[in-house]
LUMPAZA-376628 format. One record per residue (C-alpha): x negated, y negated, z negated; residue in three letters. Coordinates in Angstrom, 2 decimals. Layout:
N
+---------+---------+---------+------+
!      xx !      yy !      zz ! code !
+---------+---------+---------+------+
!       X !       Y !       Z !  ala !
...
+---------+---------+---------+------+
END
This chain:
341
+---------+---------+---------+------+
!      xx !      yy !      zz ! code !
+---------+---------+---------+------+
!   53.35 !  -19.02 !   24.09 !  unk !
!   50.89 !  -20.92 !   26.30 !  unk !
!   49.02 !  -22.13 !   23.21 !  unk !
!   48.80 !  -18.47 !   21.86 !  unk !
!   47.34 !  -17.24 !   25.17 !  unk !
!   44.90 !  -20.15 !   25.35 !  unk !
!   43.85 !  -19.41 !   21.79 !  unk !
!   43.30 !  -15.76 !   22.63 !  unk !
!   41.21 !  -16.60 !   25.64 !  unk !
!   39.15 !  -19.06 !   23.56 !  unk !
!   38.59 !  -16.32 !   20.99 !  unk !
!   37.40 !  -13.80 !   23.59 !  unk !
!   35.05 !  -16.41 !   25.04 !  unk !
!   33.59 !  -17.13 !   21.50 !  unk !
!   32.99 !  -13.35 !   20.96 !  unk !
!   31.24 !  -13.08 !   24.35 !  unk !
!   28.99 !  -15.98 !   23.52 !  unk !
!   28.13 !  -14.47 !   20.18 !  unk !
!   27.19 !  -11.23 !   21.95 !  unk !
!   24.88 !  -13.22 !   24.20 !  unk !
!   23.30 !  -14.98 !   21.15 !  unk !
!   22.60 !  -11.65 !   19.58 !  unk !
!   21.02 !  -10.41 !   22.71 !  unk !
!   18.73 !  -13.42 !   22.87 !  unk !
!   17.35 !  -12.43 !   19.49 !  unk !
!   15.64 !   -9.55 !   21.20 !  unk !
!   13.29 !  -12.11 !   22.50 !  unk !
!   11.71 !  -12.77 !   19.15 !  unk !
!    8.26 !  -11.36 !   18.43 !  unk !
!    9.16 !   -9.16 !   15.46 !  unk !
!    8.30 !   -5.73 !   16.76 !  unk !
!    7.47 !   -7.02 !   20.19 !  unk !
!    4.18 !   -5.18 !   20.39 !  unk !
!    3.19 !   -1.51 !   20.66 !  unk !
!   -0.50 !   -2.00 !   19.75 !  unk !
!   -2.51 !   -4.34 !   17.57 !  unk !
!   -6.32 !   -4.70 !   17.92 !  unk !
!   -8.13 !   -6.59 !   15.12 !  unk !
!  -11.68 !   -7.54 !   15.83 !  unk !
!  -13.47 !   -8.52 !   12.69 !  unk !
!  -16.78 !  -10.47 !   13.16 !  unk !
!  -18.70 !  -10.40 !    9.85 !  unk !
!  -20.14 !  -13.79 !    9.04 !  unk !
!  -18.89 !  -15.55 !   12.03 !  unk !
!  -17.27 !  -18.43 !   10.13 !  unk !
!  -16.61 !  -21.22 !   12.58 !  unk !
!  -19.69 !  -20.38 !   14.71 !  unk !
!  -17.72 !  -19.72 !   17.98 !  unk !
!  -16.88 !  -23.43 !   18.02 !  unk !
!  -20.59 !  -24.34 !   17.81 !  unk !
!  -21.84 !  -22.22 !   20.81 !  unk !
!  -21.09 !  -21.65 !   24.43 !  unk !
!  -18.56 !  -18.83 !   24.08 !  unk !
!  -17.09 !  -18.18 !   27.47 !  unk !
!  -15.20 !  -14.94 !   26.52 !  unk !
!  -13.60 !  -16.33 !   23.33 !  unk !
!  -12.56 !  -19.47 !   25.36 !  unk !
!  -11.02 !  -17.52 !   28.22 !  unk !
!   -9.12 !  -15.14 !   25.99 !  unk !
!   -7.63 !  -17.80 !   23.66 !  unk !
!   -7.36 !  -20.70 !   26.04 !  unk !
!   -3.58 !  -20.16 !   26.36 !  unk !
!   -3.09 !  -18.59 !   22.92 !  unk !
!   -3.46 !  -19.53 !   19.24 !  unk !
!   -6.60 !  -20.01 !   17.16 !  unk !
!   -8.31 !  -22.00 !   14.45 !  unk !
!  -11.94 !  -22.13 !   13.38 !  unk !
!  -10.93 !  -23.24 !    9.88 !  unk !
!   -8.83 !  -20.47 !    8.29 !  unk !
!   -9.37 !  -20.42 !    4.56 !  unk !
!  -11.37 !  -17.48 !    3.19 !  unk !
!  -11.25 !  -16.04 !   -0.34 !  unk !
!  -13.16 !  -18.39 !   -2.68 !  unk !
!  -15.86 !  -15.89 !   -3.33 !  unk !
!  -17.30 !  -15.52 !    0.15 !  unk !
!  -18.42 !  -11.95 !   -0.05 !  unk !
!  -17.58 !   -9.33 !    2.52 !  unk !
!  -15.51 !   -6.80 !    0.42 !  unk !
!  -13.53 !   -9.66 !   -1.20 !  unk !
!  -12.48 !  -10.91 !    2.22 !  unk !
!  -12.06 !   -7.80 !    4.29 !  unk !
!  -10.00 !   -6.46 !    1.31 !  unk !
!   -7.68 !   -9.46 !    1.59 !  unk !
!   -7.54 !   -9.30 !    5.38 !  unk !
!   -6.44 !   -5.69 !    5.20 !  unk !
!   -4.19 !   -5.77 !    2.08 !  unk !
!   -2.49 !   -9.15 !    2.44 !  unk !
!   -3.27 !  -10.27 !   -1.17 !  unk !
!   -6.00 !  -12.40 !   -2.70 !  unk !
!   -9.15 !  -11.19 !   -4.22 !  unk !
!   -7.96 !  -11.56 !   -7.84 !  unk !
!   -5.22 !   -9.08 !   -6.91 !  unk !
!   -7.10 !   -6.34 !   -4.95 !  unk !
!  -10.32 !   -6.64 !   -6.81 !  unk !
!  -12.56 !   -5.18 !   -4.17 !  unk !
!  -16.32 !   -5.99 !   -4.39 !  unk !
!  -19.28 !   -4.84 !   -2.42 !  unk !
!  -20.30 !   -2.72 !   -5.43 !  unk !
!  -17.01 !   -0.83 !   -6.14 !  unk !
!  -16.41 !    0.00 !   -2.48 !  unk !
!  -19.79 !    1.49 !   -1.61 !  unk !
!  -20.80 !    5.09 !   -0.94 !  unk !
!  -21.60 !    5.69 !   -4.65 !  unk !
!  -17.94 !    5.33 !   -5.52 !  unk !
!  -15.11 !    7.77 !   -4.79 !  unk !
!  -13.27 !    7.21 !   -1.58 !  unk !
!  -10.02 !    5.40 !   -1.90 !  unk !
!   -6.64 !    7.10 !   -1.65 !  unk !
!   -3.21 !    5.83 !   -0.84 !  unk !
!   -2.06 !    6.39 !   -4.56 !  unk !
!   -3.96 !    3.22 !   -5.60 !  unk !
!   -2.34 !   -0.20 !   -5.70 !  unk !
!   -2.51 !   -2.82 !   -2.89 !  unk !
!   -2.46 !   -0.52 !    0.09 !  unk !
!   -3.90 !   -1.68 !    3.49 !  unk !
!   -1.79 !   -2.34 !    6.56 !  unk !
!   -2.77 !    1.08 !    7.76 !  unk !
!   -0.60 !    2.57 !    4.90 !  unk !
!    2.45 !    0.64 !    6.03 !  unk !
!    1.99 !    1.50 !    9.70 !  unk !
!    1.63 !    5.17 !    8.72 !  unk !
!    4.88 !    5.00 !    6.63 !  unk !
!    6.69 !    3.50 !    9.64 !  unk !
!    5.21 !    5.88 !   12.20 !  unk !
!    3.89 !    9.25 !   10.97 !  unk !
!    2.52 !   10.15 !   14.41 !  unk !
!    0.72 !    6.78 !   15.14 !  unk !
!   -2.91 !    6.92 !   16.20 !  unk !
!   -4.82 !    4.67 !   13.73 !  unk !
!   -8.55 !    3.85 !   14.11 !  unk !
!  -11.06 !    1.87 !   12.06 !  unk !
!  -14.41 !    1.44 !   13.63 !  unk !
!  -16.75 !   -0.24 !   11.16 !  unk !
!  -20.53 !   -0.98 !   11.20 !  unk !
!  -20.36 !   -1.69 !    7.47 !  unk !
!  -19.66 !    1.58 !    5.65 !  unk !
!  -17.79 !    0.11 !    2.67 !  unk !
!  -14.60 !   -0.83 !    4.68 !  unk !
!  -13.98 !    2.75 !    5.73 !  unk !
!  -15.20 !    4.29 !    2.44 !  unk !
!  -13.88 !    2.04 !   -0.23 !  unk !
!  -11.05 !   -0.16 !    1.21 !  unk !
!   -9.05 !    1.84 !    3.83 !  unk !
!   -7.38 !    4.79 !    2.32 !  unk !
!   -8.80 !    8.28 !    3.14 !  unk !
!   -5.53 !   10.26 !    3.24 !  unk !
!   -3.63 !    8.50 !    5.94 !  unk !
!   -5.14 !   10.24 !    9.05 !  unk !
!   -7.01 !    7.17 !   10.07 !  unk !
!   -9.78 !    7.98 !   12.46 !  unk !
!  -12.80 !    6.34 !   10.80 !  unk !
!  -15.84 !    5.56 !   12.92 !  unk !
!  -19.06 !    4.49 !   11.43 !  unk !
!  -22.23 !    3.81 !   13.50 !  unk !
!  -25.48 !    2.16 !   12.75 !  unk !
!  -25.31 !   -0.60 !   15.32 !  unk !
!  -22.80 !   -2.88 !   16.85 !  unk !
!  -23.48 !   -1.62 !   20.42 !  unk !
!  -22.57 !    1.87 !   19.26 !  unk !
!  -19.40 !    0.61 !   17.63 !  unk !
!  -18.38 !   -1.21 !   20.78 !  unk !
!  -18.93 !    1.87 !   22.82 !  unk !
!  -16.81 !    3.90 !   20.50 !  unk !
!  -14.02 !    1.28 !   20.53 !  unk !
!  -13.97 !    1.19 !   24.33 !  unk !
!  -13.78 !    4.94 !   24.47 !  unk !
!  -10.80 !    5.00 !   22.10 !  unk !
!   -8.98 !    2.25 !   24.23 !  unk !
!   -9.57 !    4.19 !   27.37 !  unk !
!   -8.19 !    7.50 !   25.79 !  unk !
!   -4.86 !    9.00 !   26.58 !  unk !
!   -3.59 !    8.22 !   23.00 !  unk !
!   -4.19 !    4.51 !   22.55 !  unk !
!   -4.31 !    3.43 !   18.88 !  unk !
!   -1.27 !    1.73 !   17.55 !  unk !
!   -3.46 !   -0.16 !   15.09 !  unk !
!   -7.22 !   -0.52 !   15.56 !  unk !
!   -9.48 !   -2.42 !   13.23 !  unk !
!  -13.08 !   -3.12 !   14.34 !  unk !
!  -15.85 !   -4.65 !   12.18 !  unk !
!  -19.05 !   -5.86 !   13.77 !  unk !
!  -21.93 !   -6.77 !   11.51 !  unk !
!  -25.04 !   -7.98 !   13.39 !  unk !
!  -24.29 !  -11.67 !   12.98 !  unk !
!  -24.26 !  -11.38 !    9.16 !  unk !
!  -27.51 !   -9.33 !    9.37 !  unk !
!  -29.09 !  -12.11 !   11.37 !  unk !
!  -27.89 !  -14.76 !    8.77 !  unk !
!  -29.29 !  -12.72 !    5.86 !  unk !
!  -32.61 !  -12.33 !    7.59 !  unk !
!  -33.10 !  -15.70 !    9.28 !  unk !
!  -30.54 !  -18.02 !    7.69 !  unk !
!  -27.11 !  -19.11 !    8.92 !  unk !
!  -28.40 !  -22.07 !   10.77 !  unk !
!  -31.04 !  -20.27 !   12.70 !  unk !
!  -31.39 !  -19.72 !   16.40 !  unk !
!  -31.33 !  -15.93 !   15.67 !  unk !
!  -27.96 !  -16.20 !   14.04 !  unk !
!  -26.38 !  -18.24 !   16.89 !  unk !
!  -27.88 !  -15.83 !   19.38 !  unk !
!  -26.08 !  -12.98 !   17.45 !  unk !
!  -22.84 !  -14.96 !   17.73 !  unk !
!  -23.40 !  -15.25 !   21.45 !  unk !
!  -23.68 !  -11.48 !   21.56 !  unk !
!  -20.48 !  -11.26 !   19.55 !  unk !
!  -18.80 !  -13.20 !   22.24 !  unk !
!  -19.96 !  -10.70 !   24.87 !  unk !
!  -18.64 !   -7.91 !   22.69 !  unk !
!  -15.25 !   -9.58 !   22.50 !  unk !
!  -15.17 !   -9.76 !   26.26 !  unk !
!  -16.07 !   -6.14 !   26.60 !  unk !
!  -13.28 !   -4.97 !   24.23 !  unk !
!  -10.69 !   -7.37 !   25.55 !  unk !
!  -11.47 !   -6.40 !   29.17 !  unk !
!  -11.11 !   -2.69 !   28.26 !  unk !
!   -7.66 !   -3.33 !   26.96 !  unk !
!   -6.80 !   -5.44 !   29.97 !  unk !
!   -8.06 !   -2.87 !   32.37 !  unk !
!   -5.97 !   -0.19 !   30.72 !  unk !
!   -2.87 !   -2.51 !   31.32 !  unk !
!   -2.25 !   -2.84 !   27.63 !  unk !
!   -2.22 !   -6.63 !   27.11 !  unk !
!    1.41 !   -6.70 !   28.28 !  unk !
!    2.32 !   -5.04 !   24.96 !  unk !
!   -0.73 !   -5.63 !   22.75 !  unk !
!   -1.77 !   -8.24 !   20.15 !  unk !
!   -5.43 !   -9.08 !   20.17 !  unk !
!   -6.78 !  -10.68 !   16.99 !  unk !
!  -10.23 !  -12.06 !   16.15 !  unk !
!  -11.04 !  -12.85 !   12.51 !  unk !
!  -14.10 !  -13.52 !   10.29 !  unk !
!  -14.42 !  -12.73 !    6.66 !  unk !
!  -16.68 !  -15.72 !    5.86 !  unk !
!  -19.23 !  -18.25 !    7.34 !  unk !
!  -22.82 !  -18.74 !    6.58 !  unk !
!  -25.16 !  -21.47 !    5.28 !  unk !
!  -28.90 !  -21.67 !    5.40 !  unk !
!  -29.18 !  -18.99 !    2.78 !  unk !
!  -26.44 !  -16.61 !    3.92 !  unk !
!  -23.18 !  -16.55 !    2.09 !  unk !
!  -21.53 !  -15.93 !   -1.28 !  unk !
!  -20.94 !  -19.49 !   -2.44 !  unk !
!  -18.13 !  -22.06 !   -1.85 !  unk !
!  -19.77 !  -24.52 !    0.57 !  unk !
!  -17.52 !  -25.50 !    3.53 !  unk !
!  -19.59 !  -23.58 !    6.16 !  unk !
!  -19.10 !  -20.36 !    4.07 !  unk !
!  -15.49 !  -21.00 !    3.28 !  unk !
!  -13.88 !  -21.43 !    6.80 !  unk !
!  -13.49 !  -18.63 !    9.33 !  unk !
!  -12.14 !  -18.15 !   12.84 !  unk !
!   -8.68 !  -16.67 !   13.28 !  unk !
!   -7.45 !  -16.26 !   16.87 !  unk !
!   -4.38 !  -14.36 !   18.25 !  unk !
!   -3.60 !  -13.47 !   21.83 !  unk !
!   -0.48 !  -11.85 !   23.08 !  unk !
!    2.45 !  -12.20 !   25.48 !  unk !
!    4.65 !  -14.22 !   23.06 !  unk !
!    1.83 !  -16.19 !   21.27 !  unk !
!    2.21 !  -19.95 !   21.59 !  unk !
!   -0.59 !  -22.04 !   22.95 !  unk !
!   -1.53 !  -23.92 !   19.81 !  unk !
!   -4.20 !  -24.67 !   17.32 !  unk !
!   -3.13 !  -23.14 !   14.02 !  unk !
!   -2.64 !  -25.73 !   11.30 !  unk !
!   -3.71 !  -26.32 !    7.76 !  unk !
!   -3.00 !  -23.72 !    5.14 !  unk !
!   -3.76 !  -20.74 !    7.34 !  unk !
!   -5.88 !  -18.03 !    5.64 !  unk !
!   -7.93 !  -15.21 !    7.13 !  unk !
!   -5.83 !  -12.82 !    5.10 !  unk !
!   -2.84 !  -13.84 !    7.17 !  unk !
!   -3.93 !  -11.25 !    9.68 !  unk !
!   -2.25 !   -8.49 !    7.74 !  unk !
!    1.18 !  -10.24 !    7.92 !  unk !
!    0.65 !  -10.97 !   11.62 !  unk !
!   -0.14 !   -7.45 !   12.42 !  unk !
!    2.85 !   -5.92 !   10.65 !  unk !
!    5.22 !   -8.50 !   12.08 !  unk !
!    4.02 !   -7.80 !   15.61 !  unk !
!    4.60 !   -4.06 !   15.07 !  unk !
!    8.08 !   -4.66 !   13.65 !  unk !
!    7.25 !   -3.61 !   10.10 !  unk !
!    8.53 !   -5.69 !    7.14 !  unk !
!    5.72 !   -6.99 !    4.96 !  unk !
!    5.77 !   -5.83 !    1.38 !  unk !
!    7.14 !   -8.36 !   -1.16 !  unk !
!    3.92 !   -8.64 !   -3.00 !  unk !
!    2.05 !   -9.90 !    0.15 !  unk !
!    0.92 !  -13.53 !    0.05 !  unk !
!   -0.22 !  -13.17 !    3.55 !  unk !
!    2.03 !  -15.16 !    5.94 !  unk !
!    2.65 !  -15.43 !    9.70 !  unk !
!    1.51 !  -18.95 !   10.47 !  unk !
!    4.25 !  -21.43 !   11.56 !  unk !
!    4.43 !  -21.85 !   15.29 !  unk !
!    2.30 !  -18.76 !   16.05 !  unk !
!    4.93 !  -16.95 !   18.06 !  unk !
!    7.42 !  -18.00 !   20.67 !  unk !
!    9.37 !  -16.49 !   23.57 !  unk !
!    7.37 !  -14.32 !   25.98 !  unk !
!    5.60 !  -16.25 !   28.72 !  unk !
!    5.54 !  -13.08 !   30.87 !  unk !
!    9.11 !  -11.77 !   30.35 !  unk !
!   10.28 !   -9.68 !   33.32 !  unk !
!   12.84 !   -7.03 !   33.84 !  unk !
!   10.06 !   -4.44 !   34.06 !  unk !
!    8.41 !   -5.53 !   30.93 !  unk !
!   11.52 !   -6.23 !   28.83 !  unk !
!   14.39 !   -4.04 !   29.74 !  unk !
!   16.67 !   -6.12 !   27.45 !  unk !
!   16.32 !   -8.95 !   29.95 !  unk !
!   18.53 !   -7.27 !   32.60 !  unk !
!   21.27 !   -6.65 !   30.08 !  unk !
!   21.06 !  -10.18 !   28.83 !  unk !
!   21.46 !  -11.48 !   32.32 !  unk !
!   24.50 !   -9.37 !   32.93 !  unk !
!   26.08 !  -10.58 !   29.74 !  unk !
!   25.34 !  -14.16 !   30.76 !  unk !
!   26.96 !  -13.44 !   34.14 !  unk !
!   29.93 !  -12.03 !   32.51 !  unk !
!   30.39 !  -15.02 !   30.31 !  unk !
!   30.14 !  -17.38 !   33.34 !  unk !
!   32.76 !  -15.35 !   35.31 !  unk !
!   34.97 !  -15.07 !   32.22 !  unk !
!   34.84 !  -18.82 !   31.74 !  unk !
!   35.92 !  -19.45 !   35.28 !  unk !
!   38.66 !  -16.87 !   35.12 !  unk !
!   39.96 !  -18.36 !   31.92 !  unk !
!   39.98 !  -21.84 !   33.48 !  unk !
!   41.99 !  -20.55 !   36.35 !  unk !
!   44.58 !  -18.80 !   34.00 !  unk !
!   44.92 !  -21.94 !   31.82 !  unk !
!   45.30 !  -24.07 !   34.90 !  unk !
!   48.09 !  -21.91 !   36.18 !  unk !
!   49.94 !  -22.42 !   32.80 !  unk !
!   50.14 !  -26.13 !   33.69 !  unk !
!   52.60 !  -25.15 !   36.55 !  unk !
!   54.32 !  -22.18 !   35.09 !  unk !
!   56.69 !  -22.35 !   32.09 !  unk !
!   56.61 !  -19.20 !   30.00 !  unk !
+---------+---------+---------+------+
END
């Protein structure tokens, strides 16, 4: 009889521990964020690593980044922004600068290789979605026109940044916001990718990152927002489009409450942004995606509190219950050593 009671107590203890293990799973980063902000810097490549970039450095000092994510082998803007937003390679989505421009019909969601905006809209019909792009092709020929995405096009980066900050400060903060800034690429096309003018433009991009990030922080959103910076390609002395190393590597940096402090390793692609964004919002990526969440990117929250994570209080109560139960069980089993049943 004593053995049966001990076995029952052990079984109850096991079930309690299993309950706690399931509660602990709530700490993972799948669906841990309410907002994702993707800041695309056209032509930035690895240039942030070659300049004084105080804003980039402070934002990502305790987060994850690489300056060498792999781009699509054709280092053209549509090829890469298409992959960044659809999670597939250029050969699959087929976007070019020519077939996405204003002369072509706008793209609908009934076409293959939907963007991440499509999957967020499917998951949340009421979500506010925003794409603010200096380069018209992204909003016209890549992001679908029938998803209710608020599309912003302006003729200069400063105007885009102003619109972005205004949307962040609004009552209805975007669940997913994509931003494309273009002035660095313009400088490379005009003066070359190794020019002082190009690196001055990258320094301005660093200021823009600080302005946007600080607006998110001031709104109190970074406790539940993922902030991503990515480039489509780099530049050489003649601009881009080839396969040189300077053209073919790009920054990819991620900041958020559960992002590990790490330098992202080899094999990371700029198109991995799409998988990261969906994962953070708790949306399963489509089977056809080749975009991946980089190994080691996410860990447990560094800022987990009861206020920020209501599950924490429940987990602590369950852990306390198990502790008390174990002590109680030990007392009962101990009594059986003196009582014959």
